[in-house]
C-alpha positions in Angstrom: 130.6 154.1 63.7 129.5 153.5 60.0 129.3 149.8 58.9 131.4 148.9 55.8 129.3 148.5 52.4 129.3 144.8 52.6 128.5 143.8 56.3 127.5 140.5 57.1 125.1 141.7 59.8 123.2 143.8 57.5 123.3 140.8 55.1 122.1 138.4 57.5 119.5 141.0 59.2 118.2 141.7 55.5 118.1 138.1 54.6 116.2 136.9 57.6 113.6 139.7 57.5 113.0 138.8 53.9 112.3 135.2 54.8 110.0 136.4 57.6 108.2 138.7 55.1 107.6 135.8 52.8 106.5 133.4 55.4 102.7 132.9 55.9 103.1 132.5 59.6 102.7 135.3 61.8 105.4 137.2 64.0 106.9 133.9 65.6 108.2 131.4 63.0 110.3 128.2 63.4 114.1 128.2 63.2 113.8 125.6 60.4 112.4 128.2 58.2 115.9 129.7 57.7 116.8 129.7 54.1 119.3 126.8 53.4 121.4 129.6 51.4 122.7 130.2 54.8 124.5 126.8 55.1 128.1 126.2 54.6 127.3 124.4 51.3 127.4 127.7 49.3 130.0 129.9 50.6 129.7 132.3 47.8 126.3 133.4 48.5 126.7 134.5 52.3 129.4 135.8 54.6 131.5 133.6 56.7 129.8 133.7 60.1 132.8 132.2 61.8 134.7 135.5 61.3 132.2 137.7 62.9 133.5 139.2 66.2 131.6 139.3 69.5 130.8 142.9 69.3 129.2 142.5 65.7 127.1 139.5 67.2 126.0 141.7 70.0 124.8 144.4 67.6 122.8 142.0 65.7 121.1 140.5 68.6 120.3 144.1 69.9 118.7 144.7 66.6 116.5 141.7 67.0 114.7 143.0 70.3 111.4 143.4 68.3 111.6 139.9 66.8 112.7 137.1 69.0 112.5 134.5 66.3 115.3 136.3 64.3 117.4 136.1 67.5 116.7 132.3 67.9 117.5 131.7 64.1 120.7 133.8 64.4 121.6 131.7 67.3 121.1 128.4 65.4 123.2 129.7 62.5 126.0 130.5 64.7 126.0 126.9 66.3 126.1 125.5 62.8 129.3 127.7 62.1 130.9 126.8 65.1 130.6 130.1 66.8 130.2 130.3 70.6 128.5 133.8 71.5 129.9 135.2 74.8 128.2 136.1 78.1 127.0 139.4 76.9 125.3 138.0 73.7 123.5 135.2 75.8 122.4 137.9 78.4 120.9 139.7 75.6 119.1 136.7 74.1 117.8 136.0 77.6 116.4 139.5 78.0 114.8 139.4 74.6 113.0 136.0 75.3 112.1 137.1 78.9 110.7 140.3 77.6 108.5 138.3 75.1 107.4 135.6 77.7 108.9 132.9 75.7 109.5 130.7 78.6 109.9 127.3 76.8 112.2 128.5 74.2 114.3 130.3 77.1 114.4 127.0 79.2 115.7 125.0 75.9 118.5 127.6 75.2 119.6 127.8 79.1 119.7 123.8 79.3 121.8 123.6 76.2 124.0 126.5 77.5 124.6 124.7 80.8 125.3 121.4 79.0 127.8 123.2 76.7 131.3 122.6 78.5 133.1 124.7 75.7 130.8 127.9 76.4 134.1 130.0 77.8 132.3 131.5 80.5 130.5 130.7 83.9 126.9 130.2 83.7 126.5 132.0 87.0 128.1 135.2 85.7 125.0 135.4 83.3 122.8 136.5 86.1 124.7 139.4 86.9 125.2 140.7 83.1 121.4 140.1 82.7 120.9 142.6 85.7 123.0 145.1 84.1 120.2 146.5 81.7 117.1 144.3 82.7 114.1 145.5 84.9 113.0 143.5 87.8 110.3 141.6 85.7 112.8 140.5 83.2 115.4 139.6 85.8 113.0 137.5 87.6 111.9 135.7 84.4 115.3 135.0 83.3 116.6 133.7 86.8 113.3 131.5 87.0 114.4 130.0 83.6 117.8 129.4 84.7 116.6 127.6 88.1 114.2 125.4 85.8 117.2 124.7 83.5 119.4 123.6 86.6 116.6 121.6 88.1 115.7 119.7 84.6 119.5 118.6 84.7 119.4 117.4 88.5 121.8 120.2 89.5 119.9 121.3 92.7 122.9 123.1 94.5 123.4 125.3 91.5 119.5 125.9 91.2 119.7 127.1 94.7 122.7 129.3 94.2 120.9 131.2 91.4 118.2 132.1 94.0 120.6 133.5 96.5 122.4 135.3 93.6 119.2 137.1 92.5 118.7 138.4 96.1 122.2 139.5 96.2 121.4 141.7 93.3 118.5 143.3 95.2 115.9 141.2 93.2 113.3 139.0 94.8 113.5 135.5 93.2 109.9 134.2 91.9 108.1 132.0 94.6 107.0 129.8 91.5 110.4 128.9 90.5 111.2 128.2 94.4 108.3 125.9 94.6 109.3 124.3 91.3 112.7 123.6 92.7 111.4 122.2 96.0 108.8 119.8 94.3 111.5 118.4 92.2 113.8 118.0 95.4 111.0 115.9 97.0 110.7 113.7 93.7 114.5 113.0 94.2 114.2 112.3 97.9 116.1 115.1 99.1 113.7 116.1 101.9 116.1 118.0 104.1 117.0 120.4 101.3 113.3 121.3 101.0 113.1 122.0 104.7 116.3 124.1 104.8 115.3 126.2 101.7 111.8 126.9 103.3 113.3 128.0 106.3 115.6 130.3 104.4 112.7 131.9 102.4 112.8 135.1 104.4 116.2 135.5 104.0 115.8 135.3 100.3 112.7 137.9 100.4 110.2 135.1 99.4 106.6 135.4 100.5 105.5 131.8 100.5 102.1 131.0 99.1 99.7 128.1 99.8 101.4 125.9 97.3 104.7 126.4 99.2 103.2 125.1 102.3 101.6 122.3 100.6 104.9 121.2 99.1 106.8 121.5 102.5 103.8 119.6 104.1 104.2 116.9 101.6 108.1 116.7 102.3 107.5 116.6 106.0 105.0 113.8 105.6 107.3 111.8 103.2 110.1 112.1 106.1 107.6 110.7 108.5 107.3 114.1 110.5 103.5 114.4 110.9 103.7 116.6 113.8 106.0 119.0 112.0 103.6 119.1 108.9 100.6 119.6 111.2 102.2 122.6 112.6 102.4 124.4 109.3 98.5 124.2 108.8 98.3 127.0 111.6 100.5 129.2 109.3 98.6 128.4 106.0 94.9 127.1 106.9 94.2 126.5 103.2 91.9 123.7 102.0 94.7 122.7 99.5 97.2 122.4 102.2 94.8 120.4 104.4 94.2 118.0 101.5 98.0 117.6 101.2 98.3 116.6 104.8 95.3 114.2 104.7 97.2 112.5 101.7 100.2 112.4 103.9 98.5 110.8 107.0 97.1 108.2 104.6 100.6 107.7 103.0 101.9 107.1 106.6 99.3 104.5 107.5 97.3 107.0 109.7 94.1 106.8 107.6 92.1 106.7 110.8 93.6 110.0 111.8 92.9 111.5 108.3 89.1 110.5 108.7 89.1 112.4 112.1 90.5 115.3 110.5 87.9 115.2 107.7 85.1 114.8 110.2 86.4 118.1 112.0 86.6 120.1 108.7 83.1 119.0 107.8 81.8 120.0 111.2 83.3 123.6 110.6 81.9 123.7 107.1 85.5 124.2 106.1 85.7 121.2 103.4 82.9 121.0 100.9 82.1 119.9 97.3 84.9 118.6 95.2 87.5 119.4 97.9 85.6 116.9 100.1 85.0 114.4 97.5 89.0 114.4 96.7 89.7 114.0 100.6 87.3 111.1 100.6 88.9 109.2 97.8 92.3 109.7 99.5 91.3 107.9 102.7 89.7 105.2 100.7 92.9 104.6 98.9 94.6 104.8 102.4 92.4 102.2 103.8 92.9 100.0 100.8 96.7 100.3 101.0 96.4 99.4 104.8 94.3 96.3 103.8 91.5 97.7 105.9 88.8 97.0 103.5 85.8 97.2 105.5 86.7 100.7 106.5 87.3 101.6 102.8 84.0 100.6 102.1 82.3 102.1 104.9 84.0 105.4 103.3 82.5 104.8 99.9 78.8 104.5 101.4 79.5 107.6 103.5 80.2 109.5 100.4 77.0 108.3 98.9 75.1 109.4 102.1 76.8 112.9 102.0 75.4 113.3 98.4 78.4 112.4 96.3 76.9 109.4 94.7 78.8 106.6 94.0 82.4 107.9 93.2 83.9 105.7 90.5 87.5 106.5 91.4 86.9 105.6 95.1 85.1 102.3 93.9 88.0 101.6 91.6 90.5 101.7 94.3 88.4 99.2 96.4 88.2 97.0 93.4 91.7 97.3 92.4 92.9 96.5 95.9 90.8 93.3 96.0 92.2 92.4 92.6 95.9 92.7 93.9 95.1 90.4 96.7 93.4 88.1 94.2 90.4 88.1 96.3 87.9 87.5 93.6 84.9 86.8 95.8 85.2 90.1 97.3 85.9 91.8 93.8 82.7 90.4 92.5 80.7 91.1 95.5 81.6 94.8 95.7 81.3 95.2 92.1 77.8 93.6 91.9 76.9 95.8 95.1 78.0 98.9 93.4 76.3 97.9 89.9 73.3 97.5 91.8 73.4 101.1 93.0 73.9 102.2 89.6 77.4 102.8 89.3 78.6 103.2 85.8 82.0 101.4 85.8 84.9 102.5 83.4 87.6 100.3 81.5 90.0 100.9 84.3 87.9 98.8 86.7 87.1 96.2 83.9 90.9 95.6 83.1 91.7 95.1 86.8 88.9 92.6 87.2 89.8 90.7 84.0 93.6 90.6 85.0 92.8 89.3 88.4 90.8 86.3 86.8 93.9 85.7 84.8 96.5 85.9 87.5 94.3 83.3 89.2 94.7 81.0 86.2 91.0 81.4 85.3 91.3 82.4 81.7 88.1 80.8 80.8 86.2 82.9 83.2 88.0 86.1 82.2 86.6 85.5 78.7 83.3 85.1 80.0 83.6 88.2 82.1 84.9 90.1 78.9 81.9 89.0 77.1 79.6 90.2 80.0 81.1 93.7 80.2 81.1 94.1 76.4 77.2 93.3 76.5 76.9 96.1 79.2 78.0 98.5 76.6 81.1 99.6 78.7 83.8 101.1 76.5 86.6 98.6 76.5 90.0 100.0 75.5 93.0 98.4 74.1 94.1 97.2 77.8 91.0 95.2 78.3 91.3 93.8 74.8 94.6 92.9 75.4 93.8 90.8 78.6 91.3 89.1 76.4 94.1 88.3 73.8 96.3 87.0 76.6 93.7 84.8 78.1 92.9 83.2 74.7 96.7 82.6 74.0 97.0 80.8 77.3 94.0 78.8 76.5 95.4 77.7 73.2 92.9 79.6 71.1 95.1 82.2 69.5 93.3 82.2 66.3 90.0 83.5 68.3 92.5 86.2 69.7 93.2 87.2 66.3 89.6 87.5 65.5 89.1 89.6 68.5 92.0 91.7 67.4 90.4 92.3 64.0 87.0 93.2 65.8 88.9 95.9 68.1 90.5 97.3 64.8 87.0 97.5 63.1 85.7 99.6 66.1 88.3 102.3 65.2 91.0 101.4 67.9 94.6 101.3 66.6 96.5 98.5 68.1 99.9 99.2 69.8 103.2 97.3 70.2 101.7 95.6 73.5 98.7 94.0 71.5 100.8 92.6 68.8 103.2 91.5 71.2 100.6 89.5 73.1 99.2 88.0 69.9 102.9 86.9 69.0 103.2 85.4 72.4 100.0 83.4 71.8 101.2 81.9 68.5 104.5 81.0 70.2 102.7 79.2 72.8 101.0 77.0 70.3 104.1 76.7 68.2 103.0 78.7 65.3 106.1 80.4 64.8 105.5 81.2 61.0 102.4 83.0 62.1 104.1 84.9 64.8 106.6 86.1 62.1 103.8 87.0 59.8 102.5 89.4 62.6 105.8 91.0 62.6 105.6 91.9 59.3 101.9 92.9 59.7 102.9 95.5 62.4 105.8 96.9 60.3 103.4 97.4 57.6 101.0 99.2 60.1 103.8 101.6 61.0 104.6 100.0 64.4 108.2 98.9 65.0 108.8 95.9 67.3 110.4 96.8 70.4 112.8 94.8 72.8 110.1 93.3 74.6 108.4 91.9 71.1 111.7 90.6 70.1 112.5 88.9 73.3 108.9 87.1 73.1 109.7 86.1 69.5 113.4 84.6 70.2 112.0 83.0 73.3 109.2 81.1 71.3 111.4 80.2 68.4 114.0 78.8 70.9 111.6 76.9 73.0 110.1 75.3 69.8 113.4 74.2 68.9 114.1 76.7 66.0 117.5 77.4 66.9 118.7 79.0 63.6 115.8 81.4 63.3 116.0 82.5 66.8 119.7 83.6 66.3 118.8 85.0 62.9 116.1 87.3 64.7 118.8 88.0 67.3 121.2 89.3 64.6 118.3 91.4 63.1 117.6 92.9 66.5 121.1 94.4 66.5 121.2 95.3 62.8 118.1 97.4 63.5 119.8 99.1 66.6 118.0 97.5 69.3 120.6 96.2 71.8 119.8 92.7 73.2 119.8 92.8 76.9 120.0 90.2 79.6 116.4 89.0 79.1 117.2 88.3 75.6 120.1 86.3 76.2 118.2 84.5 78.9 115.3 83.6 77.1 117.5 82.0 74.2 119.3 80.0 76.8 116.3 78.8 78.6 114.3 78.4 75.5 116.9 75.9 73.7 117.3 73.9 77.0 113.5 73.6 77.1 113.7 72.2 73.6 116.3 69.7 74.8 119.0 71.6 72.9 121.4 71.8 75.8 124.6 71.8 73.8 123.3 74.7 71.7 122.3 76.6 74.7 125.9 76.1 76.0 127.4 77.3 72.9 125.3 80.3 72.8 126.1 81.2 76.4 129.9 80.7 75.5 129.5 83.0 72.6 128.4 86.1 74.9 131.0 88.7 74.9 129.5 90.5 77.9 128.2 87.5 80.1 126.4 88.6 83.3 125.2 86.8 86.4 121.8 86.7 85.0 123.0 84.5 82.0 124.7 82.2 84.4 121.5 81.9 86.4 119.5 81.1 83.3 122.0 78.4 82.3 121.0 76.8 85.7 117.3 77.1 84.9 117.7 75.7 81.6 119.4 72.6 82.9 116.5 72.0 85.2 114.2 72.6 82.3 116.0 69.7 80.4 115.6 67.3 83.8 119.5 67.8 84.5 119.0 68.7 88.0 122.5 67.3 88.9 124.0 69.2 86.4 122.3 72.4 87.3 123.1 71.8 91.0 126.9 71.5 90.0 126.8 74.8 87.9 124.8 76.5 90.9 127.6 75.6 93.4 130.2 77.4 91.2 128.3 80.6 91.4 129.5 82.5 94.4 127.1 85.3 94.4 123.3 85.9 94.9 120.7 85.0 91.9 117.4 85.9 91.4 114.7 84.0 93.4 113.2 82.3 90.6 116.3 80.3 90.1 116.5 79.2 93.4 113.0 78.1 93.2 113.4 76.2 90.0 116.5 74.3 91.1 114.8 73.5 94.5 112.0 71.9 93.2 113.9 70.1 90.4 116.0 68.7 93.2 113.2 67.9 95.3 111.2 66.1 92.6 114.3 63.9 91.8 115.0 62.9 95.4 118.0 64.9 96.0 117.0 66.0 99.3 120.4 67.1 100.7 121.1 69.2 97.6 117.8 70.8 97.9 118.6 71.6 101.6 121.8 73.2 100.5 119.9 75.5 98.1 117.8 76.6 101.0 120.7 77.4 103.1 122.3 79.3 100.3 119.3 81.4 100.0 119.4 82.3 103.6 123.2 83.0 103.5 122.5 85.5 100.7 119.5 87.0 102.5 117.0 85.6 99.8 113.8 84.2 101.8 112.7 81.0 100.2 109.0 81.6 101.3 106.7 79.1 103.3 105.9 76.7 100.4 109.7 76.0 99.9 110.3 75.4 103.5 107.2 73.4 103.9 108.1 71.2 100.8 111.7 70.6 102.3 110.3 69.8 105.8 107.8 67.1 104.3 110.7 65.4 102.4 112.8 65.2 105.4 109.9 64.0 107.4 109.2 61.2 105.0 112.8 60.3 105.0 112.5 60.1 108.8 115.1 63.0 109.3 113.0 64.6 112.0 116.1 66.3 113.8 116.8 68.2 110.4 113.0 68.9 109.8 112.7 70.3 113.4 115.8 72.8 112.8 114.5 73.9 109.5 111.1 74.2 111.2 112.5 76.4 114.0 114.6 78.5 111.5 111.4 79.4 109.7 109.8 80.6 113.0 113.1 82.6 113.8 112.8 84.5 110.5 109.0 85.3 110.9 107.8 82.6 108.3 104.8 81.1 110.0 104.4 77.5 108.8 101.2 76.6 106.8 98.7 74.0 107.8 100.6 71.4 105.7 103.8 71.9 107.4 102.4 71.8 111.0 100.5 68.6 110.1 103.5 66.6 108.8 105.4 67.7 111.6 102.9 66.5 114.1 102.6 63.3 112.0 106.5 62.9 112.3 106.3 63.2 116.0 103.4 60.8 116.3 105.4 58.2 114.5 108.2 58.5 116.6 106.0 58.3 119.6 107.0 61.8 120.7 103.7 62.8 121.6 104.4 65.8 123.9 106.1 67.4 121.0 103.3 66.6 118.9 100.7 68.1 121.3 102.9 71.2 121.9 103.0 71.8 118.0 99.2 71.3 117.8 98.7 74.1 120.3 101.1 76.2 119.0 99.4 76.3 115.5 96.0 77.0 117.1 97.6 80.0 119.1 99.0 81.4 115.7 95.5 81.3 114.3 96.0 78.1 111.9 93.0 75.9 112.3 93.7 72.3 112.3 91.7 70.4 109.6 90.4 66.7 109.5 93.9 65.6 108.5 95.6 67.3 111.4 92.9 65.7 113.9 93.2 62.4 112.3 96.9 62.2 112.7 96.7 62.9 116.5 93.7 60.7 116.8 95.3 57.6 115.1 98.3 57.7 117.3 96.6 57.9 120.6 94.2 55.1 119.7 97.0 52.8 118.5 98.7 53.5 121.9 95.4 52.9 123.6 95.4 49.4 121.7 99.2 48.9 122.6 98.6 49.6 126.3 95.2 47.5 126.3 96.8 44.5 128.0 99.7 46.1 129.8 98.0 48.3 132.4 94.5 49.8 133.3 95.9 53.2 134.6 98.0 53.5 131.1 95.1 52.5 129.2 92.7 55.0 130.7 95.3 57.9 130.0 95.5 57.1 126.5 91.7 56.6 126.3 91.1 59.8 127.7 93.7 61.7 125.2 92.0 60.1 122.4 88.7 61.2 123.7 89.8 64.5 124.1 91.1 64.7 120.7 87.9 63.5 119.2 85.8 65.9 121.5 87.9 68.9 119.9 87.4 67.6 116.6 83.7 67.6 117.2 83.6 70.9 118.6 85.5 72.4 115.9 82.6 71.4 113.5 84.7 69.5 111.3 83.2 66.7 109.2 84.8 63.4 109.4 86.4 62.0 106.2 86.9 58.6 105.1 90.4 58.3 106.5 89.2 59.5 110.0 86.2 56.9 110.0 88.7 54.1 109.0 90.8 55.1 112.0 87.9 54.7 114.3 86.8 51.7 112.7 90.3 50.3 113.2 90.1 51.0 116.7 87.0 49.4 117.5 88.0 46.3 115.6 91.2 45.9 117.5 89.4 46.0 120.9 86.8 43.4 119.4 83.9 46.0 119.4 82.6 45.0 116.0 79.1 46.4 116.5 80.4 49.8 117.1 82.8 49.3 113.9 79.7 48.5 111.8 77.9 51.5 113.1 80.7 53.6 112.3 81.0 52.2 108.7 77.2 52.5 108.1 77.5 56.2 109.4 80.0 57.0 107.0 78.0 55.8 104.1 74.9 57.7 105.4 77.0 60.9 105.6 77.5 60.7 101.9 81.1 59.3 102.0 82.3 56.6 99.8 84.4 53.8 101.6 87.6 53.2 99.9 89.7 49.8 99.8 91.4 50.6 103.0 87.9 51.0 104.8 86.8 47.9 103.5 90.1 46.1 104.2 89.9 47.3 107.7 86.3 46.0 108.7 87.1 42.6 106.6 90.2 42.3 109.0 88.0 42.7 112.1 85.6 40.1 110.8 88.1 37.6 110.0 89.9 38.0 113.4 86.4 37.3 115.1 85.7 34.6 112.7 82.6 36.3 111.2 82.8 34.5 107.9 79.5 35.1 106.7 79.8 38.8 107.2 83.1 38.9 105.6 81.8 37.1 102.5 79.0 39.4 102.2 81.2 42.4 102.4 83.6 40.7 99.7 80.6 40.3 97.6 79.7 44.1 98.1 83.3 44.8 97.2 83.2 42.8 93.9 80.0 44.6 93.0 81.8 48.0 93.3 84.7 46.6 91.2 87.1 46.5 94.0 89.7 43.9 93.9 91.1 42.1 96.9 94.6 41.4 96.9 95.7 37.7 96.8 97.1 38.0 100.2 94.0 39.3 101.8 91.8 36.6 99.9 94.0 33.9 101.4 93.6 35.5 104.7 89.9 35.1 104.4 90.2 31.5 103.5 92.4 30.5 106.3 90.0 32.3 108.6 87.1 30.5 107.2 89.0 27.1 107.5 89.8 27.9 111.2 86.2 28.7 111.9 85.1 25.3 110.4 87.6 23.2 112.4 86.6 25.1 115.6 82.9 24.2 114.9 83.9 20.6 114.0 85.6 20.5 117.5 82.8 21.6 119.3 80.5 18.8 117.7 
């Protein structure tokens, strides 16, 4: 059929080819190179594409087989004119792009096609139409692209349907596309679908390669089916598959087993070189994740013995785990050991170490370490510098942080939004909000836009420093710039204004929020606590009948405890348990301590038992205060039982714990001194037993413990032993306190040793100790009593 004199197809074809010849690029040029004369703005210069029929479109696309860029350009123009090609047109385009191997462009076209709900045909029909005129190679490429497109959109069932449809058309799908699909299924946690698809591989005509087996091994390991994964190793004895299995063992807490597998493969000379190095690194990370640090270090040394030298990635895993555990002594020990062996550390290790210091509130030491690493000529990246900026900001030395920031830029490093945000936070911590605002202007001038976190830091700083109007102005600016404030933004403004004692303003802001959420209510509770209004915070808290974030409970609890509202604090704990929010040992210990001090032993015991039932092992402080409470109530059997229980749980009693028990048994000894020989001997035996355990534990006595022993000797009128204990305390390097002096003075006065009492008082005055008026009167009365006794004897 002859085309009419003015054909839109001929016009567009000649026009596009003209552009191509004028272009300086080679065969493939961007769609954006299309002449703007083809736009709707000048209809007099080009045909109306919306009037083209599908047959004309198809002829044009077929005419561009040798030039896929023309085909893509034509598709772009059709979209701009609202024209939707039919399934045949898309099939032609897929054949063209597949034949030229333009996979990325094909992926993009298919993703857009799937997302277009007004396309007018079923995407699955596309495969059958493609197969009508395509060879197997083009068919496989096209179907693979469609699988990827569906996978990228999370449409896994449709992706699997494509594989089966290809098989129904007597074409074998690509194993690569199948592997790609299974990998993504694992990422989305769809392990059973991976296993099912693997079992159907023969039905699809697929020949699994080592990557297929590795993917399925990974899937089974994720599922915890290690035996099933091990069986697949027989079918594919590939080093790559074995490494995947070793990684799976480590991820399942079976690193010891992984080491055994590596040993066997070394014995068979099956795994060598970089593969062995990688496997060793896997087990190092595995042991670190299992907190078996000695084992991890031993593998690092084994790597060195086997000729791999010190592997920086394996060493990094060990250091990183020690850092996450905040075990700084072990961090430094291992680091020094590795440096001594010639390890060249990288900036990743440096940043982990520096962050460990900062997390332990050792900012000054972090800065010293930063300088030490810098002097070692180790390249320090923006992350390392940022830790230093943060440390200086927390130390109130933000100006030094800015100087270091300029130094970083002088070294050619371009700061990012995180660096600027850290400095802004430093200025806000010092109340220098004007400088913080200047930094915002500077980062904009350098082409860096503040993000949501930057703005949150800024509005928080402004609010906490009492600049309510400025904080709300920045809040409005965020919205004007298209950044939607989130719950964190609202929270920091509420809590910041409360911190600045602008409670009414915080309440007004909270009321103004159209989309209040639970987090905003929680922040109001925290804000009241910041303002010292714990009763108001509690009142608001009990109105909220839903779980809150743990930090809110902690803030409210400690505010109530500090202000003496113990019953309300206990209610907070109970509410946490009701919502399955674990309070932690420190909160429970603090509550038990408060209950014990108020002599509410019953409630303290109930809370203690609840801790044990929930798997929260009480700490030394909690055990000791409970033992002290039982001793004070003369319930010594319960005190002894708790003492034994803590030792069985691996908690070592300290000098305070032993002193509490010793003090009570010695006092009972004194109480029964006049009431019966048997009872006296029993109590003396218990006191001696505690003292013997005390000594056997190798714990040094402190001033309090010496005072308890001196008091006992004074009360049984054995002042010679009391004096020896007092002198031994001084000889051991301890400085007696007022209580120790007073205890010995009481003994002297009771026995009438006035000369010794006066000598001790003189010693006290030289140490700037001041005796109470009551005790001074007691010494005078004792002296007068002694004088009268001497006169009577004369």
